[in-house]
C-alpha positions, 0 to 999 in steps of 0.5 A: 592915322591911315584911311584906306580908300583903294583896293591896292592899299587895302590889300597891302594892309590886310597882307601886313595884318595877316602876319599877326596872331590877332586883329581887332575889328569894328564897324560903323553902319546905318540901319535906321531906314533899311532892313539890312545894315548899310556898312559905312566904315570898318576899322582894324588894329594889330599890335603895331598898326591901326587903320580906317577903311572908307567902305564908301570909297569909289575905288575900293573893293572889300575882297581883301578885308573879307579874305582876312576875316576868313583867315583861320590863322588870325583871331578876329577880336570884336566887342558885341560881335553879333551886329558886326558879323551880321554886316559881314555875313550880309556883304560877303556871305562869310562868317569871320573865324576864329572870333573872340568877343570881349563882351562875352569874355567880360561876362564870363569874368564877372564884369556884368551882363552885356557891359558897354564898350566904353564901360569895359574900356574904363574898367580895364584900362582906366581910359575914358572914351570920347562918345561924341561921335557914337551917333554921327552919320557915318555915310556922309563924306568926307570923313572928318578928322574927329570921326577918324580919330574916334574910329581908330580909338575904338580898335586900339583900346579894344586891343588893350582890352583883349590882351587883358581879358584873354590873360585873365581868362587863361589865369582863371581857367575859363577860356573854354567857356568863351569858346563855347559861346563863339560857336553860336556867334560863328554859326551861319544859322545865327544870321539867317533871317528866316521868315518862318522863325521871325515870330520868335523875336516878338514879345507877344504872348499867345495862349491858344494854338490858333493865335500862335498859327496866325502870329507865325504867318503874319510875322513871316509875311512882315519879314519877307516884305521888309527883306524884299523892300529893304526897310525896317520891320516896323516900317511894314507893321509894328510889333504891337500890330502883329500881336493884335492881329494874332490875337484877334485874327481878323478875316475881313477888311471891316475887322481890320478897322477895329484894330487901333494898332493899325493906321487908318486906311490900312484895310484898303491897302495891298498890305491889308489884303496880304494880312488877311491872306496871312490870317487865313493861312494861319487859321488853316494850319494843322495845330499838330504842326505848330511849335509847342506853347510853353506854359509859364513856369513857377520857381527857378526858371531858365532866366533865373538860372542865368541870373544865378550864374551871373551872381556866381561869376561876380563872386568868383 
């Protein structure tokens, strides 16, 4: 099992891998205390080689890895690719291309929506993966032999899964279906965390234009604050607090104290002042400039259509 710790070794490995039609890729990262994911380990495999890249090694520059990710002649295979691609985008401002996501392929083939990697491996290969290092601290050094074996196993099994799924897709004439979804995964817009659209990720239900305007402004403020401090969004303001502020639109420190979702003393902090300013900006917005509030639909809505498609795929 090879562990890459120098740029020279990484460049040589990536050069070898660039001669293959595809390479399987996975990453290990931490995100509990930061806004941006902290990349700790990357692992790759081809038909005849598998390796682990110690991203935290002092003598390592990831440029050869990023060059391979951008190599149009080599297909990059991931499972549930979005977080891995997000990490690469944040590190190098590039999107791996071309890409194949086995989770998407599995859904197209009727394995179910968002099937986990270990479940897919077991169904396709019959192997049971070791899950003991799923939540290990990948930032600690040195990496243990067990961690390295776990990381290698991820990409070697992914190799077998890809070969099986791609053959099944071709047999059923569904390869293009996966290709259409890959266009979304490989669009930079998917990974740009625009503060102005941060409200779209929230589950808060607002019914009035005024509430929507405040929600947009408060969510945007929280996103900018989290980005600038590199802390999780909920470390700045929890989702339920953002929703409460949008609905109640407090404009004074005294009104902030009535919101139970805010910590005691929040109204006296700089963040409290920032929130009040965000609320005022929201209240001052022209309703005509706001996105349209969608009314709940009766009967077969978009989600139901998606569920129907999933059922049809399972039957096919």
